[in-house]
C-alpha positions in Angstrom: 0.0 0.0 0.0 1.3 3.4 -0.9 2.6 5.6 1.9 0.1 8.4 0.9 -2.8 6.0 1.1 -1.7 4.7 4.5 -1.4 8.2 5.7 -4.8 9.1 4.4 -6.4 6.1 6.1 -4.5 6.8 9.4 -5.7 10.4 9.5 -9.2 9.4 8.6 -9.3 6.8 11.3 -7.9 9.2 13.9 -10.4 11.9 12.9 -13.2 9.4 13.0 -12.3 8.2 16.5 -12.3 11.8 17.8 -15.4 13.0 16.1 -17.2 9.8 17.1 -16.3 10.3 20.8 -17.4 14.0 20.5 -20.7 12.9 19.0 -21.6 9.7 20.9 -20.6 11.2 24.3 -21.5 14.9 24.2 -20.8 15.3 27.9 -17.3 13.8 27.6 -15.5 17.1 26.8 -16.9 18.8 30.0 -16.1 15.7 32.0 -12.5 15.5 30.9 -12.1 19.3 30.8 -12.7 19.3 34.5 -10.0 16.7 35.3 -6.9 18.2 36.9 -4.8 15.7 35.0 -5.7 17.3 31.7 -6.8 20.9 32.3 -4.8 23.4 34.5 -5.6 26.9 35.5 -3.5 28.2 32.5 -4.8 25.8 29.8 -8.4 25.0 30.7 -11.1 25.3 28.0 -13.6 26.3 30.7 -11.6 29.4 31.7 -11.1 30.2 28.1 -14.9 30.3 27.7 -15.2 32.5 30.7 -12.6 34.9 29.2 -14.5 34.8 25.9 -17.7 35.8 27.7 -16.0 38.8 29.2 -14.3 39.7 26.0 -17.6 39.5 24.1 -19.2 41.9 26.5 -16.4 44.4 26.3 -15.1 43.7 29.7 -11.4 42.9 30.4 -11.0 39.1 30.3 -8.6 39.4 33.2 -11.1 40.9 35.6 -11.9 38.5 38.3 -8.6 36.6 38.1 -10.0 33.6 36.4 -8.6 33.8 32.9 -4.8 33.3 32.7 -4.3 32.6 29.0 -2.9 34.5 26.0 -5.1 37.5 24.8 -4.8 36.6 21.2 -6.7 33.3 21.8 -9.8 35.3 22.4 -10.4 36.7 18.9 -9.5 33.4 17.4 -12.0 31.4 19.4 -14.6 34.2 19.1 -14.8 33.4 15.4 -16.2 29.9 16.3 -19.9 29.3 17.2 -20.7 29.0 20.9 -19.3 25.5 21.8 -22.0 24.9 24.4 -24.7 25.2 21.6 -22.8 24.3 18.4 -19.7 22.3 19.5 -18.9 20.8 16.1 -16.7 23.7 14.9 -14.6 23.6 18.0 -14.4 19.9 18.0 -13.3 19.9 14.4 -10.7 22.5 15.1 -9.0 20.4 17.8 -9.2 17.3 15.6 -7.5 19.1 12.8 -4.9 20.4 15.3 -4.0 16.8 16.3 -3.9 15.8 12.6 -1.5 18.7 11.7 0.6 17.9 14.7 0.9 14.3 13.6 1.8 15.4 10.1 4.7 17.5 11.6 5.8 14.6 13.7 5.9 12.4 10.6 8.0 14.9 8.8 10.5 14.9 11.7 10.6 11.1 11.5 11.2 11.3 7.7 14.2 13.6 8.1 16.1 10.9 10.0 17.5 13.6 12.3 17.1 11.1 15.2 19.4 8.6 13.7 21.6 10.5 11.4 22.2 14.1 12.3 24.9 16.1 10.7 27.6 15.3 13.2 26.7 11.8 14.2 25.4 8.6 12.6 24.1 5.8 14.8 25.4 2.3 14.0 21.8 1.2 14.6 20.3 3.7 12.2 18.4 1.0 10.2 16.5 -0.1 13.3 13.6 2.4 13.0 9.9 2.5 12.8 8.0 3.8 9.8 6.6 7.3 9.7 3.1 5.9 9.6 3.8 3.9 12.8 5.2 6.9 14.6 2.2 9.1 13.5 -0.1 6.4 14.7 1.6 6.1 18.1 0.8 9.8 18.6 -2.7 9.9 17.2 -3.9 6.9 18.9 -2.1 7.5 22.3 -4.9 7.7 24.9 -3.3 10.7 26.4 -3.4 12.6 23.1 -7.0 11.6 22.5 -8.0 12.6 26.0 -6.3 15.9 25.5 -8.1 16.5 22.2 -11.5 15.7 23.8 -10.9 18.0 26.7 -9.9 20.8 24.4 -7.2 22.6 26.6 -5.1 25.3 24.9 -2.0 23.1 25.6 -3.0 21.2 22.5 -2.4 24.4 20.4 1.0 25.0 22.1 2.0 21.3 21.3 0.9 21.8 17.7 3.2 24.9 17.4 6.2 23.0 19.0 5.8 20.2 16.6 5.5 22.6 13.7 8.6 24.5 14.8 10.7 21.2 15.0 9.4 20.0 11.7 10.3 23.3 9.9 13.7 23.1 11.6 14.5 19.7 10.2 13.4 20.9 6.8 15.7 24.0 7.0 13.0 26.5 7.1 14.6 28.2 10.0 12.6 31.5 10.0 9.3 29.6 9.9 10.6 27.4 12.8 11.4 30.4 14.9 8.0 32.0 14.2 6.2 28.8 15.2 8.3 28.5 18.4 7.4 32.2 19.1 3.7 31.3 19.0 4.3 28.3 21.3 6.2 30.5 23.7 3.5 33.2 23.6 0.9 30.6 24.6 2.8 28.6 27.2 6.0 30.5 28.0 8.3 27.5 28.8 8.7 26.5 25.1 11.1 29.5 24.8 13.7 27.2 26.5 13.7 25.1 23.4 15.0 28.0 21.3 18.8 27.0 21.8 18.5 23.4 20.7 16.0 24.3 17.9 18.5 27.0 16.7 21.3 24.4 16.7 19.1 22.0 14.7 18.3 24.7 12.2 22.1 25.5 11.9 23.0 21.8 11.3 20.3 21.3 8.7 21.2 24.5 6.9 24.9 23.6 6.9 24.0 20.1 5.4 21.8 21.7 2.7 24.4 24.4 1.8 27.3 21.9 1.9 29.1 24.4 4.1 28.5 25.9 7.5 27.1 29.4 7.6 28.7 31.9 10.0 27.5 30.9 13.6 27.4 34.3 15.0 25.5 35.8 11.9 23.1 32.8 12.0 22.5 33.2 15.7 22.0 36.9 15.6 19.5 36.7 12.7 17.3 34.1 14.5 17.6 35.5 18.0 16.4 38.9 16.4 13.6 37.0 14.7 12.5 35.4 18.0 12.6 38.8 19.8 10.7 40.6 17.0 8.0 37.9 16.7 7.4 37.8 20.4 7.4 41.6 20.6 4.9 41.7 17.8 2.6 39.2 19.6 2.8 41.2 22.9 2.2 44.5 21.2 -0.9 43.0 19.4 -2.0 41.8 22.8 -1.6 45.2 24.2 -3.7 46.7 21.4 -6.4 44.1 21.9 -6.7 44.6 25.7 -5.7 48.2 26.0 -3.3 47.6 28.8 -0.3 45.5 29.9 -2.3 43.8 32.7 -2.3 40.5 30.7 1.5 40.0 31.4 0.9 39.5 35.1 -2.3 37.6 34.5 -0.8 35.1 32.0 3.0 34.9 32.4 3.1 36.2 35.9 0.8 33.3 37.0 3.2 30.7 35.4 6.3 32.4 37.0 4.9 33.1 40.4 2.4 30.2 40.9 -0.4 32.0 42.7 -2.9 29.4 41.8 -2.2 26.2 43.6 -4.9 24.0 42.0 -3.7 20.4 42.1 -2.2 18.9 38.9 0.1 16.1 37.9 3.2 18.2 38.7 5.4 18.7 41.6 5.0 22.4 42.4 1.5 22.8 43.8 1.8 20.7 46.9 5.3 21.9 47.7 4.2 25.5 47.6 1.0 24.8 49.5 3.2 23.7 52.5 5.8 26.5 51.9 6.2 29.4 54.4 5.6 32.7 52.6 9.0 34.0 53.7 10.7 31.2 51.6 8.4 31.3 48.7 10.4 33.7 46.3 13.6 31.8 47.0 12.2 28.4 46.1 10.3 29.8 43.0 13.7 30.9 41.8 15.2 27.5 42.6 12.5 25.6 40.8 12.6 27.7 37.7 16.4 27.7 37.7 16.4 23.9 38.1 14.2 23.4 35.0 16.1 25.9 32.9 19.5 24.5 33.9 19.0 21.4 31.9 19.2 23.4 28.6 22.8 24.3 28.8 24.1 20.9 30.1 22.2 18.8 27.5 23.3 21.1 24.6 26.9 20.9 25.7 27.0 17.1 26.1 24.7 16.2 23.3 25.8 18.9 20.8 25.8 16.3 18.0 22.2 15.3 18.5 20.1 18.5 18.9 16.8 16.7 18.2 17.3 14.4 21.2 18.1 17.4 23.3 14.7 18.8 22.3 13.0 15.5 23.0 14.6 15.2 26.5 13.7 18.8 27.3 10.1 18.1 26.5 10.3 15.2 28.9 11.8 17.4 31.6 9.1 20.0 31.0 6.4 17.4 31.4 7.9 16.7 34.9 9.1 20.0 36.3 7.1 22.8 34.8 4.7 24.7 37.2 1.4 23.5 35.6 2.0 20.2 33.7 -0.7 18.1 32.3 -0.9 14.8 30.3 -0.8 16.9 27.2 2.9 17.6 27.9 3.4 13.9 28.6 1.7 13.0 25.3 4.0 15.4 23.4 7.2 13.8 25.0 6.0 10.3 24.4 5.4 11.2 20.7 9.2 11.7 20.4 10.3 8.5 22.1 9.5 6.2 19.1 11.8 8.3 17.0 14.7 6.7 19.0 13.6 3.1 18.3 17.3 2.3 17.4 18.4 2.7 21.1 15.5 0.7 22.6 17.7 -2.3 23.0 20.1 -0.2 25.1 17.4 0.8 27.5 17.3 -1.1 30.7 14.2 0.0 32.5 11.5 0.1 29.8 9.2 -2.3 31.7 9.6 -0.5 35.0 8.8 2.8 33.4 5.8 1.7 31.5 4.4 -0.2 34.4 4.9 2.8 36.7 3.0 5.1 34.2 0.2 2.6 33.9 0.0 2.2 37.6 -0.2 6.0 38.2 -2.7 6.4 35.3 -5.2 4.1 36.9 -4.6 5.1 40.5 -4.5 8.9 40.0 -8.1 9.5 39.3 -9.0 7.0 42.1 -6.9 8.9 44.7 -8.2 12.2 43.5 -11.8 10.9 44.0 -11.0 9.6 47.5 -9.6 13.0 48.4 -12.1 15.4 46.8 -15.4 13.5 46.6 -15.4 10.6 49.0 -13.6 12.5 51.8 -11.7 9.4 52.8 -8.3 10.6 51.8 -6.3 13.8 51.7 -4.0 15.7 49.5 -1.2 13.3 50.3 -3.1 10.6 48.5 -3.1 12.5 45.2 0.3 14.0 45.6 1.9 10.5 46.2 0.5 9.2 43.0 1.7 12.3 41.1 5.2 11.5 42.5 4.9 8.1 41.1 3.8 9.5 37.7 6.8 11.9 37.7 9.1 8.9 38.7 7.9 7.0 35.7 8.6 9.8 33.3 11.9 10.5 35.0 13.0 6.8 34.5 12.1 7.1 30.7 14.0 10.4 30.4 17.0 9.0 32.3 16.9 5.6 30.5 16.8 7.1 27.1 19.6 9.5 27.9 21.7 6.5 29.0 20.9 4.6 25.8 21.8 7.6 23.5 25.1 8.2 25.4 25.8 4.5 25.2 25.1 4.5 21.5 27.5 7.5 21.0 30.1 5.7 23.1 30.0 2.5 21.0 30.8 4.6 17.9 33.9 5.9 19.6 34.8 2.5 21.1 33.4 -0.1 18.6 35.2 -2.9 20.4 32.9 -2.3 23.4 29.7 -2.9 21.5 27.5 -5.4 23.3 29.7 -5.6 26.3 28.4 -4.8 29.9 29.6 -1.5 31.4 30.2 -1.4 35.1 30.6 1.6 37.3 33.8 1.5 39.4 33.3 3.4 42.6 
């Protein structure tokens, strides 16, 4: 069967599953949209609707302190019919976003940047899955489907991240920076992906031109492009709202964590128990901790910028202030790109079992805490720690496998031999 035919069938099947769930279970979007594992205070579709209501009545959407999302989302979603009365247009939009994201992921897989970047070629490069299989793993991932049905704005940010990386592997560096600007405008933390994305763009451009462009000139042009794009988006937001209050209401909420609604992350419980006198210090520590991975990974894995991006996505899914399963779905979409290092991973069963364990017990513990009253916050936070542990194992295990793959290129006589740590 031709690849285009397979791709068409895959996309049709994925769209059919989503639209069928929307149609057969009309209350499912509201149910999933209320789950703390999927929707957060900064991505919830419900709060977006509240912001739209205020916006449509010429009231600042940030009055009341409920809406914490980007201002330019309001005119975009105001073009759609009221989702509570005519939900099909909104449902179709989120379905198309998933399909476009999968298309970008398949383009990334097709580029072979995961196995054969400019400065490194894996000896296991032939051990890979097809683009169709990788696209299917994303489209039929239950986490991706649940995110689509719940309709958080994190799905839109994920789409722009995938688009940015897809354009980077194609050499369209300006478009890549523009897409990353949109993702950063919506969710803030994707701006940390800019350094590895810039290196990926540079490597692809050097391969296409058969000679490396000037690093300083290349960096200056694209850093300027990012600054100009973000400045333009912020200025448009100012023109839309008439003030700069959206900065504190959107990015300030992500940076300072005033809303401690439970989620699958690590911050909310820690800062619930935190004394106010130490709050600013630990906010800085937590943000610095997450940002510090960028430099270290780029320095050690300079030859594989796409893997740096994938690893950072996993770190964001664990350590950002308001994570959700949408972030996990995005990270897990990149894991199959590294099929060639799966034989080197040592804890695949442990990690997958841990995630499944947390996936089933997480909702149960939340129910015991909030609804049954027979538990407390420790129940839910304990299972989110297990969830984060599972993701950490995948991130660490894949990092070990890629480093081992590089090491075996440098030391081919050690291929297949056990490595022991000497203390």
